[in-house]
Structures are given as structure tokens and as C-alpha cells.
N, C-alpha and C positions, 0 to 999 in steps of 0.2 A: 541101084534101089535096093532100099533094106526095110526090113518090115519084121515087127515083133511083136507077137500077141499071147497075152500070160494070160492065165486064170490063176486066183489065190484061192484057197477053200479054207477055213479055219473049224474046226468042229466045236461043239458048246464045250465052253469051260466053267467051272463053279468060279465067282468072283468073290462069295466070300459066306462061310459056313458058320450056323449059330449054335453052338455048344449045346442049347436048352432045347429049342424049337423049330423042327427041320421048314417050318414054314417061311420061316425068315431067313433062307437061305437064298443066295442068287447067284445067277446061272447064265452067263453071256453068251447069246443063240449063237449057231453055228450061221456062217455067208460065206456065201460065194462072188469076189470082186474079180470084174475082166477089166483089163488096160490092152492098151495099142496105141504102139510107138512107128514111126515111118518115117525112112530119111532119104531125101532124093541128090545127088551128088551134081550139082553142074560144072563141074569142072573151075579149075585156077582156085581151087579150096573153098568154093563156094557152095552151100550145101541147103536147103532147104529142110525143117523138119515140122513132126507137128505129135506132140504126146496127149492123148486120150485115158484118162482115169476114169473108173468105178462106171464104164460104161452101160451096165443094169442097172444104175441106180439104187444099191440095194444097201439098206440102212443098219446100223446097228443095232442089237436088241438086247434090253436083259427081260429076264423071269427070274420070279420070286417063289419059292415053293417048288414043290414037282411040275408045275404048270409048265407048259412051252408053246400054248397057243394064244396065251392072249397076255402082250408084253406089256409090264409094267414099265418100261424104260424104253424110247427108239430116240436114238439120234442119227439125223438125215445128214449125211455131207452132201450130196449130191453130186454131180457127175461133173470134170473139170476138166480143161483142153489149154493147152503151151501150145503156140504156134510162133514160129519166128526164121530167122537165117542166120546163117552161121558163118564166118569164114576162118578159116584154119590154114599156115603157111604149111 
């Protein structure tokens, strides 16, 4: 049996800087994403696996100007998962 739990944190980053008016600057908000991978070997090269992504369902958010409490754009990716059987010789 093996498992991997990962945490991805990305701090806010500038995505556009307006040279004449800072109200039009855009900033990608910080986010934390949680992922999990599990695998169980069954013998003779057979294994079961599951891969769970974005367990906390965190969306990407973009903010305009110096305001970081009301996003101007939100993109939801949702949670995804893959489950399968693998054979290796």
C-alpha cells in the first residue's frame, strides 16, 4: 500500500499592471489545493489506484486594483478523481 497527500499553495501574483491607473491592475489571488493519491498492489503486477485532485474545491480568483475581498473573476475547476486498475510485468 502507498499513499501520497500533497498541498499546493500559491501566493497572489500580478497578472496585469496598468501603467497609468492602478485601479486597472489585476492580481491572481492566493490559493491552496489538496490532492491525494493511493495505490494498493495486489500481486503478480496487478494494482488498484485512485487519484483525487482539488479535494477542498478551491476556485481560482482574480481581483482588480488593490481590493482582495471581492473577486472580479472566479473560475471553478471542482474536484476530480480517477480510479483504475493497472497491470505491470
